[in-house]
N, C-alpha and C positions, 0 to 999 in steps of 0.2 A: 187370537188377536184383539184387543179392545179398540175402540173406536179412535182415541188418540195415536195409537200406534199406527192404524190404517191411515189417518190423515198425514202423520209423519212420513210414512212410507210414500203415499201418493204424492206429497208434496217434493220428496227426494227424487223419485221418478220424472216428475214434471221438470225439475231442474236439470237433470242429466238429459233427457229427452230434448229440451229446449237448447242444450248446449250443442248435442249432435245436429239439431237442425240449423243452428247458427252457423255450423261450420260449411254449409252450403252457401252462405253468404260472405264469409270472410275468414281468414287464418285464426287458429285457436289463440294464438298470441295477441290477437287483437280484439278479442272478446272482453267485455267488460261486464261487471256485476248489473249495471243498468241493462245491458242487452239481455242478459238472462231473465231478469226480472221482468222486462217487458214482454219477451217471447213466452215466458211460462205463464204468465198472469198471476203472479204471486207478488206480495209485498217483499220490500227490501229486508224487513226484518226475519221474513221466513226464510230467505236466502241465507242470512247469517245465523240463523238457528241450525242450519245444516252445514255450512262451510264459513270458514273464516274469511276467504277470499277465492279469486279464480284459481289461484296456484292450487289450492286445496280441492276444487272442483275438478281441475285436470287430473290430479292425482285419483280422484273417485273415478274419473271417467277411464282412467289407465286400469283401475282395478276392475271396473265393470267389463273392459275389453277383455282382459286377462280371463275373467270368469267365463265370458262367453266362450272364448277359445278352449278353456278346460272342458266346458259342456260338449263342444265338438269333439274333443280327445276322447273323453268318456264313452262318445257313441261309437268309436272306432275300434274294432278288435281285428288285429292284424291276421290277415289269411292270404294265402296264396290265390287271390282273385282278383285279376286287373279290374274288373267293373266295380267291385266293392272299394278297392283303394282309390280308383279314378273317382268314384262319387263322393268319398270322404275329402280327397284333395280338392275337388271341385267346390266343395261347400267351403273349405278354408278359402280358396281363391275368391268366391263370391262374395263372402265375409269381408275379406281384405279389400277388395274393390267397392263394396257398398258402405263400409265404414270409413267415412271420411277422415274421422279422426285417426285411426289406425294408419290409413294410407298416408295421411299428412306427417304422422310420425316417422314413418320410414323416410320422408324427404327432408326431415328436420334435424337439427343437432340435438334437440331434445329427445329425438328416438333413440339415440345411444343410451339414456338413462332408463327410458322405457324398456328397450330390450334387455338391458342388465337386469333390471326388476322382473321382467317376464321369464328371463332364462333361470333366474334363481328360483322362482316360483314353480316352473317347469320341472327343475331339477328335483325340487321337493316332492313334486307330484309322480314323477317317474321312479324316483326312489321308493315310493309306497305301492308301485303298480308292478303287477306280474301277470303272466299268462294264466287265466282261470281254468283249471282243469286240464288234463291231457299233458302235454310237454312241459318241460320246465327249461327255463333259459340255462345256458352253460354255468353261469354263476350271476349272482346278484350285480356285481361289479361290471361284469361283461355287458349285462342287459342294460344297466343304467348308462354306460358309455355309448352303446349302440344307439339308444333313445335320443340321448343328447346330440349325438350326431345327425340324427333325423330331424330333430328340432332345428339345429344349425343349419343344415342345407334347406330345410323348408323356409326358415326365415331369409336366407341368402337369396334363393330364387324369388321369393315374394318382394323382396327389397328391390332386385333388379326389375321385376315386372312393374313394379310400383314407379321406379324411376324412369322407366320408358312409357309411362302413363297409360299403362294397361293396353298398349298396342296388340300384343298376342292375345288370341281368344283364350278366355278362362279355361276353356276345354284342353287346350294345347298345353298350358302350364300345368294343369291337373294331370295330363298324360305324362309328362316329364316328371313331376313328383312321384306319380304312382310307379313308373318304370324304375325309377332310381330307388324307391323303397323296396319295391318287389326283387329287383335284381342286386341291388347293393347292400341292403340291409337284412331283410327278412332271412335270407339263407343263413345268416349268421346268429340269429336270435336264439334259435332253439336247435339242438341236435335230437 
């Protein structure tokens, strides 16, 4: 990566990081370009070199959030191990609670478009994923439907938890998710 690419990447990270920090102060739909410029320490033209407007920045924040979730998903290799599943789902719970943007999306009308975008991307991801080595799913179609269902129930539980302002401990929610996956999905993934 040359120096100009590094500067571009650094500025983009500063913009998105500033956006996430601003979420601690105000709702995402109240954040302006001026707010981001001030918080990130960049000049307005640098912002516009990266994003047309705040709406495009929000879209980039959605993409970053989905990318972060993909990274968590890639670290999970389904096994019949409660503690492994629990630690994975606890990481998802903690990410949801700590990412004010994601938590806010679960509570807002814009969340519907984000969840639709995320589900489409997750479906593409799942369609290309299979268990490595050993057992093989009953069928590719069977596998993708079960994983899509897992994504759906996970989002549903996280939505409820977020709507209740994270009243239940993350560990309890992770236990519910792990039990649901282990007893409701995993037995049907592979024969």
